[in-house]
C-alpha positions in Angstrom: -0.3 0.0 0.4 1.2 3.4 -1.0 2.3 5.4 2.3 0.2 8.3 3.1 2.8 9.7 5.8 3.6 13.4 4.8 7.1 15.0 4.0 6.7 17.4 6.9 3.4 18.1 8.8 3.2 21.8 9.8 5.4 23.3 7.7 5.1 25.8 4.8 5.3 24.3 1.1 3.6 21.0 1.8 0.5 20.2 -0.2 0.2 16.9 1.4 0.6 13.6 -0.2 -2.3 13.0 -2.9 -3.7 9.1 -1.8 -2.7 7.0 -4.4 -3.9 3.9 -2.5 -7.3 2.2 -1.9 -10.2 4.9 -2.0 -14.0 4.2 -1.2 -17.2 5.9 0.1 -17.9 3.1 2.4 -15.5 3.1 4.9 -15.1 2.4 8.9 -14.1 5.3 11.2 -11.6 5.4 13.8 -14.3 3.9 16.3 -14.7 1.2 13.9 -18.0 2.1 12.7 -19.3 1.8 9.1 -19.8 5.1 7.7 -20.8 6.6 3.9 -18.9 9.4 2.1 -19.9 12.0 -0.4 -16.6 11.9 -2.1 -14.4 8.8 -1.7 -11.8 8.9 0.9 -8.6 7.0 1.5 -9.0 3.1 3.3 -6.6 0.7 4.3 -6.7 -3.1 2.9 -9.8 -3.1 5.9 -11.5 -0.3 5.0 -10.4 1.9 7.7 -9.9 5.5 6.9 -6.5 6.3 7.0 -5.9 10.1 6.2 -7.8 13.2 6.8 -8.0 16.0 4.8 -6.7 19.5 5.0 -8.1 22.6 3.5 -6.7 26.4 3.2 -9.6 28.9 3.9 -8.4 31.4 1.8 -6.7 29.5 -1.3 -9.1 26.4 -1.2 -5.9 23.9 -1.7 -6.6 20.8 0.1 -4.6 17.7 0.9 -4.8 14.4 2.8 -2.8 13.8 5.6 -2.1 10.8 7.9 -4.7 10.8 10.7 -1.7 10.2 13.2 -0.4 14.0 11.8 -0.8 16.0 15.7 0.3 19.6 14.0 -1.8 20.8 11.2 -0.1 21.6 8.1 0.3 24.8 6.3 -0.4 26.5 3.0 1.8 26.2 0.5 0.8 29.8 -0.9 0.3 31.5 2.3 2.1 29.6 5.1 -1.4 29.7 7.1 -2.3 26.5 9.3 -4.9 24.5 7.3 -7.9 23.2 8.6 -9.1 19.9 9.3 -12.1 18.8 7.2 -14.8 16.9 8.0 -15.6 13.8 6.5 -19.2 15.0 4.4 -22.1 12.3 4.7 -24.0 11.9 1.2 -27.4 13.7 0.7 -30.8 11.9 0.9 -31.2 13.0 -2.8 -29.0 15.1 -5.5 -30.3 18.2 -4.6 -27.5 19.9 -6.8 -27.0 18.0 -9.7 -31.5 18.3 -9.7 -30.8 22.0 -9.6 -28.2 22.1 -12.1 -30.2 20.3 -14.7 -33.6 22.8 -14.4 -32.1 25.8 -13.2 -30.6 26.7 -16.6 -33.4 26.1 -19.2 -35.4 28.2 -16.7 -33.4 31.5 -16.6 -36.0 33.1 -19.1 -39.3 32.5 -17.1 -37.7 33.7 -13.9 -36.8 37.0 -15.9 -40.5 37.8 -17.0 -41.5 36.8 -13.5 -39.5 38.9 -11.9 -40.1 42.0 -14.6 -44.1 41.2 -13.8 -43.6 41.6 -10.5 -42.0 44.7 -10.4 -44.8 46.0 -12.4 -47.3 45.0 -9.7 -45.7 46.4 -7.0 -45.2 49.4 -8.4 -48.8 49.6 -9.7 -49.3 48.4 -5.9 -47.8 51.3 -4.5 -49.1 53.7 -6.8 -45.5 55.1 -7.7 -45.3 57.1 -11.0 -44.5 55.4 -13.8 -42.5 58.3 -15.5 -39.6 57.6 -12.4 -38.1 54.3 -14.5 -38.2 55.9 -18.1 -34.2 57.1 -17.3 -33.3 53.4 -16.4 -34.0 51.8 -19.4 -31.1 53.4 -21.4 -28.8 53.1 -18.5 -29.2 48.9 -18.5 -28.8 48.9 -22.4 -25.7 51.1 -22.2 -24.1 49.0 -19.0 -24.8 46.0 -21.2 -23.1 46.9 -24.1 -20.0 48.1 -22.4 -20.2 44.6 -19.8 -20.5 42.8 -22.9 -17.4 44.6 -24.5 -15.3 44.2 -21.6 -15.9 40.5 -21.3 -14.9 39.6 -25.1 -11.9 41.6 -25.0 -10.6 40.1 -21.7 -10.8 36.8 -23.7 -13.4 35.5 -20.7 -15.8 33.9 -23.0 -15.4 30.6 -24.5 -16.9 29.5 -28.4 -17.5 26.3 -29.8 -17.3 28.1 -33.1 -16.5 31.1 -34.7 -20.2 31.6 -35.4 -20.8 31.5 -31.8 -18.3 34.4 -31.3 -19.8 36.8 -34.5 -23.4 35.7 -32.8 -22.1 37.1 -29.7 -20.5 40.4 -31.0 -23.6 41.3 -32.6 -25.7 41.0 -29.6 -24.0 43.2 -28.2 -25.4 46.1 -30.2 -28.8 44.6 -30.9 -29.1 44.1 -26.7 -28.1 48.1 -26.8 -30.9 48.9 -29.7 -33.5 46.8 -28.1 -33.0 48.7 -25.0 -33.2 52.1 -26.4 -36.6 51.4 -28.4 -38.1 50.0 -26.0 -37.2 53.0 -24.0 -38.7 55.4 -26.4 -41.7 53.6 -26.8 -42.2 54.0 -22.7 -41.3 57.7 -23.1 -43.5 58.4 -25.9 -46.8 56.3 -24.1 -46.0 59.1 -21.2 -46.0 61.7 -23.9 -49.2 60.7 -25.7 -51.1 60.4 -22.2 -49.8 64.2 -21.2 -51.2 65.3 -24.6 -54.4 63.9 -24.4 -54.8 64.6 -20.8 -55.0 60.7 -19.8 -54.2 59.9 -16.0 -50.7 58.1 -16.1 -52.3 56.0 -13.3 -54.7 54.3 -15.6 -53.9 51.4 -18.1 -51.8 53.6 -20.2 -49.3 54.2 -17.5 -49.5 50.6 -16.8 -48.8 49.5 -20.5 -46.1 52.1 -20.4 -44.3 50.7 -16.7 -44.4 47.4 -18.3 -42.8 48.3 -21.6 -40.1 50.4 -19.7 -39.4 47.6 -17.2 -39.3 45.2 -20.3 -36.4 47.1 -21.5 -34.4 45.3 -19.0 -35.0 41.6 -20.7 -32.9 42.0 -23.6 -29.9 43.0 -21.2 -30.7 40.4 -18.8 -31.1 37.5 -21.5 -27.6 38.4 -22.9 -26.2 38.6 -19.5 -27.7 35.2 -18.9 -26.2 33.4 -22.2 -22.4 35.0 -21.0 -22.6 33.2 -17.7 -23.5 30.0 -20.0 -20.7 30.5 -21.8 -18.3 31.9 -19.2 -14.9 29.6 -19.0 -15.6 27.7 -15.9 -12.2 28.5 -13.3 -9.7 26.2 -13.6 -9.1 23.9 -10.6 -6.2 24.2 -8.1 -4.0 21.3 -9.0 -1.3 20.9 -6.7 1.3 18.8 -8.2 3.1 16.6 -5.5 6.6 17.3 -4.2 9.4 15.0 -4.8 10.3 13.1 -1.6 13.6 13.6 -0.4 15.2 10.2 0.7 15.1 10.9 4.6 11.1 11.4 3.4 11.2 7.5 2.0 13.6 6.2 4.9 11.0 7.3 7.7 7.9 5.6 5.6 10.3 2.4 5.5 11.2 2.9 9.0 7.6 3.3 10.3 6.4 0.3 7.5 8.7 -2.0 9.2 8.0 -1.2 12.8 4.2 -1.7 12.5 4.7 -5.2 10.3 8.0 -6.4 12.1 8.3 -5.0 15.6 5.2 -2.8 16.9 2.5 -4.2 19.1 -1.0 -3.3 19.4 -1.0 0.4 20.7 2.1 1.5 20.3 3.8 3.1 16.6 6.4 5.1 15.4 6.2 8.8 15.2 7.0 9.7 11.4 7.5 13.6 12.7 10.2 12.5 15.4 12.4 10.7 12.4 15.5 12.4 12.1 18.8 11.7 11.0 21.5 11.3 13.4 25.4 10.4 13.1 26.0 6.8 11.6 22.0 6.2 11.7 18.7 7.8 12.6 16.5 8.1 15.5 12.7 8.5 16.2 10.4 8.7 19.2 8.1 5.0 20.1 4.8 6.7 21.4 1.8 4.6 23.0 -1.6 5.1 21.2 -3.2 3.7 23.8 -1.8 4.2 27.0 0.5 1.8 28.6 1.0 0.0 25.4 4.9 0.4 25.8 4.7 -1.8 29.0 4.9 -4.6 26.8 8.3 -3.6 25.0 9.9 -2.7 27.9 11.5 -3.2 31.3 12.0 -7.1 31.1 10.9 -7.4 27.5 13.8 -4.5 27.0 16.4 -7.1 25.7 13.8 -8.8 23.4 12.6 -5.8 22.0 16.3 -3.9 20.9 16.5 -8.2 18.9 13.5 -8.0 17.3 14.2 -4.5 16.5 17.7 -5.3 15.6 16.2 -8.0 13.2 13.4 -6.0 11.4 15.8 -3.1 10.5 18.9 -5.8 9.9 21.6 -4.4 11.8 23.6 -5.8 15.2 22.3 -5.6 18.2 24.8 -3.0 19.5 23.3 -0.9 16.9 20.2 -0.5 18.6 19.8 1.8 21.5 16.2 1.8 23.5 15.8 4.5 26.1 12.7 3.7 28.1 10.5 6.5 29.8 11.8 9.3 27.5 11.0 12.9 28.8 9.7 11.1 31.9 6.8 9.9 30.3 6.1 6.0 30.6 4.1 6.6 27.0 7.3 7.8 25.2 10.6 5.4 24.4 13.4 6.7 22.0 15.1 4.7 19.2 18.4 5.1 18.2 19.3 2.3 15.1 23.3 3.0 14.1 24.7 0.1 11.7 28.1 2.2 12.5 29.4 3.2 16.0 29.4 7.2 15.6 32.2 7.1 18.9 34.4 5.0 17.1 37.0 7.7 16.8 38.0 9.1 20.1 38.0 13.1 21.0 40.6 15.0 22.9 39.9 17.0 25.4 39.1 20.7 24.6 40.8 22.1 27.4 39.8 25.3 29.9 37.5 26.7 27.5 35.0 23.7 27.7 34.7 24.5 31.3 32.1 27.1 32.5 31.9 27.4 36.4 28.9 30.3 36.1 27.3 27.5 34.2 28.3 24.6 36.1 29.0 22.4 33.7 31.8 21.4 31.7 32.3 19.4 28.3 32.9 16.2 28.6 32.8 14.0 26.0 29.5 12.7 23.1 26.7 11.1 23.4 25.7 8.5 20.4 23.0 10.8 19.3 25.7 13.3 18.1 25.2 15.8 21.2 28.0 17.1 23.6 28.2 15.1 27.1 28.4 17.5 30.0 29.5 17.1 33.4 27.5 18.8 36.3 30.1 20.5 38.0 27.6 22.7 40.9 23.8 23.0 40.5 23.4 26.5 41.7 20.6 26.4 44.4 20.6 22.6 44.6 24.1 21.5 45.2 27.1 19.1 44.0 26.0 16.0 42.6 27.9 13.2 43.6 28.8 10.1 41.1 29.3 6.5 41.1 31.6 5.0 38.1 31.9 1.8 37.2 34.1 -0.4 35.1 36.7 -3.3 34.7 40.4 -2.9 34.4 41.0 -1.2 31.4 37.4 0.3 30.8 38.1 4.0 31.7 37.3 4.5 35.1 41.1 6.3 36.0 41.1 8.4 32.7 37.5 9.8 33.6 38.6 10.5 37.2 42.0 12.1 35.8 40.4 14.4 33.7 37.4 15.4 36.0 40.8 16.6 38.7 41.9 18.3 35.6 38.8 19.8 34.5 38.0 21.0 38.6 41.8 22.4 38.4 40.4 24.7 35.5 37.1 25.5 36.9 37.4 28.9 38.3 35.6 32.3 38.6 36.5 36.2 38.6 35.8 37.8 42.2 34.5 41.2 43.1 38.2 42.2 42.8 38.5 41.3 39.5 40.8 38.3 40.4 40.4 34.9 38.9 39.6 32.3 41.8 39.8 28.6 41.9 36.6 26.7 42.8 37.1 23.1 44.0 38.9 21.6 46.6 40.6 18.0 45.3 41.5 15.3 47.7 42.5 11.9 46.8 42.5 8.5 47.8 43.9 5.5 45.8 45.2 2.2 47.1 47.4 1.5 44.5 49.9 4.0 45.7 48.7 6.8 43.4 49.8 4.7 40.6 47.6 5.9 38.1 47.6 9.4 39.4 51.5 9.8 39.8 51.3 13.2 38.0 48.6 14.4 40.6 51.0 14.2 44.0 51.6 17.9 43.7 48.5 18.8 41.9 45.8 18.1 44.6 45.3 19.4 47.9 45.8 15.8 49.8 45.9 12.2 48.5 45.9 9.3 50.6 46.7 5.1 50.1 45.9 3.8 53.5 43.1 2.7 55.3 44.2 5.3 58.1 44.4 7.7 55.6 41.0 6.8 54.4 39.8 7.8 58.0 41.7 11.2 58.6 40.0 12.2 55.1 36.9 11.2 55.9 37.2 12.7 59.7 38.1 16.0 58.5 35.5 16.0 55.5 32.6 15.6 58.0 34.1 18.1 60.4 34.0 20.8 57.7 30.5 19.3 56.3 29.1 20.6 59.6 30.9 23.5 59.9 29.2 24.6 56.7 25.9 23.8 57.9 26.6 26.1 60.7 27.9 28.7 58.7 24.9 28.2 56.6 22.1 28.4 59.3 23.5 31.4 60.8 23.8 33.2 57.7 22.2 36.7 57.7 20.3 38.2 54.9 17.7 41.0 54.3 14.4 40.0 52.3 12.2 41.4 50.1 10.5 43.4 53.1 13.5 44.4 54.7 13.4 42.3 57.1 16.7 40.1 58.2 16.6 36.5 58.4 18.7 33.6 58.9 19.0 30.6 56.8 17.7 29.3 54.4 20.3 30.1 51.4 22.0 27.6 49.3 25.9 27.5 49.2 27.3 29.5 46.3 30.7 28.6 45.6 31.7 31.7 44.3 30.9 33.5 47.5 31.3 31.3 50.4 33.7 28.9 49.6 35.0 26.2 47.3 33.7 22.8 46.3 35.1 20.2 47.8 35.2 16.9 45.6 36.9 13.7 46.7 37.6 10.8 45.0 37.4 6.7 46.0 39.5 4.9 43.6 39.5 1.3 43.9 36.8 2.0 46.5 36.9 -2.3 46.7 39.5 -2.4 49.1 37.6 -0.3 51.9 34.1 -1.3 51.1 35.1 -4.2 54.0 35.6 -1.5 56.2 32.4 -0.9 58.2 33.6 1.9 59.9 34.5 3.8 57.2 31.6 3.2 55.1 29.1 4.4 58.2 31.1 7.6 57.7 30.8 7.7 54.0 27.2 6.8 54.5 26.8 10.0 56.6 28.8 11.9 54.6 26.8 10.9 51.6 23.4 12.1 52.7 24.3 15.3 54.1 27.1 16.9 51.2 25.1 17.6 48.5 23.7 21.1 49.9 27.2 22.3 51.0 29.1 22.2 47.9 30.5 18.9 48.8 30.8 15.8 46.3 32.0 12.2 46.2 33.3 10.3 43.3 33.2 6.9 43.9 35.0 4.5 41.5 34.8 0.3 41.5 34.8 -2.9 39.4 31.5 -3.9 40.2 28.0 -2.3 41.5 27.2 -5.0 44.1 27.4 -4.5 48.0 30.8 -5.8 48.1 32.6 -3.4 46.1 30.2 -0.4 47.0 30.1 -0.7 50.7 26.1 -0.7 51.0 23.2 0.2 48.8 22.4 3.1 51.0 25.9 4.5 49.4 25.3 3.1 46.1 21.6 4.6 45.7 23.1 8.0 47.1 26.0 8.6 45.2 24.4 7.0 41.8 21.4 9.8 42.5 23.6 12.5 41.1 25.5 10.5 38.5 26.4 6.9 37.1 29.0 6.4 34.4 29.0 2.9 33.8 32.0 1.3 31.4 32.4 -1.9 30.2 31.9 -4.8 33.1 31.8 -8.1 33.1 28.3 -8.6 34.5 25.1 -7.6 32.6 23.6 -6.5 36.6 26.0 -3.6 37.0 22.9 -1.5 35.2 20.6 -2.1 36.7 22.2 -1.5 40.1 23.6 1.8 39.5 21.0 3.2 37.6 17.6 2.4 39.5 16.4 0.2 37.1 16.4 3.0 34.4 19.4 1.2 32.0 17.8 -1.9 30.7 21.6 -2.5 28.7 24.0 -5.2 28.7 26.9 -3.1 29.5 29.1 -6.1 28.3 28.1 -5.5 24.6 30.0 -2.4 25.0 32.9 -2.1 22.2 35.9 -2.8 23.7 37.5 0.6 23.2 38.4 3.2 26.1 36.1 5.7 27.6 32.8 4.0 25.9 29.8 4.1 28.5 26.5 4.4 29.6 25.7 7.4 31.3 22.8 7.9 33.8 22.5 11.8 34.9 20.1 13.1 37.2 19.2 15.9 34.4 19.1 14.0 31.3 17.8 10.3 30.1 20.0 7.3 30.2 22.4 7.4 26.9 25.6 5.7 25.9 28.7 8.0 25.3 32.2 8.1 25.2 34.1 10.2 27.1 36.9 12.4 25.9 40.5 11.7 26.6 44.0 13.6 27.5 46.4 12.0 25.8 49.3 10.0 28.0 53.0 10.4 27.8 54.5 12.7 26.5 52.3 13.7 23.5 51.4 17.5 23.3 48.4 18.3 25.9 49.1 15.4 28.0 48.0 15.4 31.7 51.6 16.8 33.2 51.2 19.4 30.8 47.7 20.8 31.9 49.4 20.7 35.6 52.8 22.3 35.4 54.8 24.6 32.8 57.8 24.0 31.1 59.8 25.0 34.3 57.8 22.8 36.2 55.5 25.3 37.9 52.1 24.5 38.8 49.8 25.8 36.5 45.8 26.3 36.5 43.7 27.5 39.2 43.5 25.3 42.3 41.3 26.7 45.0 43.1 28.0 48.2 41.8 26.2 51.7 40.1 28.9 53.1 41.5 29.1 57.0 37.8 28.1 58.4 38.0 25.4 56.4 41.8 24.4 57.0 40.7 24.9 61.1 38.0 22.5 60.7 39.9 20.1 58.9 42.4 20.2 61.9 46.0 20.8 62.4 46.9 16.9 61.9 45.3 16.6 58.6 46.8 19.7 57.0 50.5 18.6 58.7 49.4 14.8 57.0 48.5 16.7 53.4 51.6 18.7 53.4 53.5 15.6 54.5 52.3 13.9 51.2 53.8 16.4 49.2 57.3 16.3 50.2 59.9 14.6 48.4 60.2 11.9 50.8 56.6 11.4 51.3 54.9 10.6 54.5 57.6 8.3 55.3 58.9 10.6 58.3 55.1 11.7 59.0 54.0 10.6 62.6 50.4 11.6 64.1 50.7 15.2 66.3 50.1 13.3 69.3 50.9 9.8 71.1 53.8 7.9 71.6 54.6 8.1 67.8 54.0 11.7 67.7 56.3 13.5 65.0 59.2 15.5 66.4 59.3 19.1 65.4 61.4 19.7 62.4 62.6 23.5 62.0 63.2 25.0 58.7 66.8 25.9 58.1 67.6 29.9 58.7 68.5 30.7 55.1 64.8 29.2 54.3 63.1 31.0 57.2 64.7 34.5 56.1 63.7 33.6 52.5 60.2 33.3 53.3 59.8 36.0 55.5 61.2 38.3 52.8 58.7 37.1 50.8 56.0 37.1 52.9 57.1 41.1 53.7 57.0 41.8 49.6 53.4 40.6 49.2 52.1 42.3 52.4 53.7 45.3 51.2 52.3 45.1 47.4 48.7 45.9 47.0 48.5 44.3 43.4 49.7 40.8 42.9 53.1 40.3 42.1 54.6 38.1 39.2 58.1 36.4 39.6 59.8 39.1 38.3 58.4 41.9 40.0 58.9 39.6 43.4 62.6 39.6 42.8 63.0 42.9 42.1 61.4 44.2 45.4 63.9 45.5 48.0 63.1 43.4 50.7 63.8 40.1 48.4 66.7 41.4 46.5 68.7 42.6 49.3 69.2 38.5 50.2 70.1 37.5 46.9 68.3 34.2 47.3 67.9 32.2 44.1 64.9 32.0 41.9 64.4 28.3 43.4 64.6 29.4 46.8 62.0 32.1 46.0 59.6 29.3 44.3 60.1 27.1 47.4 58.9 29.8 49.8 55.8 30.7 47.5 54.9 26.9 47.9 55.7 26.6 51.6 53.4 29.9 51.8 51.0 28.5 49.7 50.3 24.7 49.9 51.5 24.0 53.7 50.7 27.5 55.4 48.0 29.0 53.3 48.9 32.5 53.4 49.4 32.6 49.6 47.3 32.4 46.5 48.7 32.3 43.1 46.5 32.6 39.8 47.3 32.6 36.0 49.6 30.5 34.0 52.8 30.7 32.9 54.6 34.0 32.5 51.0 35.5 33.4 51.8 33.8 37.0 50.8 36.2 40.1 51.1 36.1 44.1 49.3 37.7 46.5 48.2 37.0 50.3 45.1 35.8 50.9 42.3 38.0 52.4 43.0 36.4 55.8 46.5 36.0 55.7 46.3 40.2 54.7 44.2 41.0 57.5 46.4 38.8 60.3 49.6 40.8 59.2 48.0 44.1 59.4 46.5 43.3 62.8 50.1 42.2 64.1 51.8 44.9 62.5 48.9 47.4 64.4 49.8 45.5 67.4 53.6 46.0 67.2 53.0 49.8 66.6 50.5 49.9 69.4 53.9 48.1 71.7 56.3 50.7 69.9 54.1 53.7 70.9 53.8 52.5 74.5 57.2 52.1 74.8 58.2 55.8 73.8 56.2 57.0 76.2 57.3 55.0 79.3 61.0 56.7 78.1 59.8 59.9 78.0 57.9 59.6 81.5 
């Protein structure tokens, strides 16, 4: 059967597809009732009507569109929406044909009856018949002019030349006849006036009838013109040539209906579109609940049926249930070749937008960009759970994600660019996959003891932040001072704290630690803290507990290739009905379940390894091995909440010897106090004094040229070491910019403390001077 699916319903330039299939006057409507139509309508092989006729009110252009069309099409002439026409029922008798057959021969009779009626009306109203004397000449002139114009414009059609000659001759005859009859009427009135006869008597009536009869030649000729006038040409809309996409969409609809679809479901023709390496379309339930027979536990068999119907591999089918949050919609993607076969290199800092709270992370299988949510303003920081086998891409995602956090920055009110993330990492593999990040994260750990130190510090900071939010004062629209109820803003209140737990199965058996992390995961979102848990499986043995797994995956779940088909359902709450074992064996291929988007396949962009240009190390350090990027400075209040032991432990991890010499600050194994060398102390004091005396950030050249630093004659390496201690261990210096544009300045808290110390010393000096004078 010829398809009657329109090219694109609801768009200008579309005249509809003329029905070329079965046509009949007897049909079944959508309710299954037998109907009869005045004209033939398109039906299917079962006699059910398949299309609706739309007509333009202005131009009369009409066409047939499928009944499933949701949007009224537009007229190709005026681009206005067309109107759906009801199917007209046949009349009881053919009144129109009967009237057309009888009306034309009786037109002269109607004219005589009209003339007689007019005469009777004149007589009944006692109107002077002389008034009509001037009308007859006008009728003759009008008839002559109209006839001449019609002939000149070629609006008349003749069967032979003799007919044309007769019509042209009748023009003069009509005018002469009207003139003679008018003259006769005037003569009758003149005779009546000469002989004193009352015009209202029989002579006056005869004159009035004669004048009215003067209209008959003109009227008869005009009727003859109407009989020979050309019929208006019907509006014939040539069928538009169908594009290859429209043909493919028709074929997809037919295959779905014939091979895949069940009762109550259909492939929406209007949603069909090309995507990289294939096409996609919406599957809708024409009857509510119709898609339940294709989804859920039947999803895998549905994918196999679709693959067989369209003759593609199983891996070419992507079936997304409950699309747009509706159980009556599903998204189908058919891609015979994988559009994600070629990897995509990370686009660098321009792809990171902290103000919007998002960063580009790769590509989705439908060709759109995959995004990472850095922060949802007004909601909080989403956590993530990442699953995958060895070599699937877990560590690659974590490495890239930490670099994205390093470049997530904003410009504060003073015009200085600030970092927005504090990054903490725990890796039981002794940082084997994250060697470059030893000096690029704020803290890292490798053992279970390290994990407890990190989690205890994070819980302390979480409660400090909630105390801060609950006591935060603000003024509402009515001018009232209120407390609490505001969301954390990382560009105002403090950086986001992001903590990573790689190879989490090593910690999943520590019940004490899991309980602490559960506690943190339940509350941390609203105070700008987030966790990223990386493991091999979604089972409780690898994720610690069901509560922890569900809370983290509620933000985002990234599923790389695994050896178990259960992982998809475990981490997505049943939203993913796919088998992760079918993912191509290419790094970065994954399924993504984001709290803001539908579950879909994608591929993570990557950062080259080794010494290729743009490798991970190049994004962390410049050519002189100086740190670059915008890592956030740990605020003093956060450092206080973390505790002195955590800060000392974190600083020890960045030393060349690592934590080999680090001991807890209390107890029998307390670490001995190691004093800095005198030269180091002097260099640190000089750098601190130079930064304190400058109202603006200083670069390395300006810092070396400052009098207090230049007087010491220290090398560039010594000055950089002093800056590193002030920044990383003491938290007094903030560094911004990259390479030659790197600038150093005191943190606001450090500047305030130094000013307070100077003020105290000045007050002591003044007091001592006053005592000496006394």
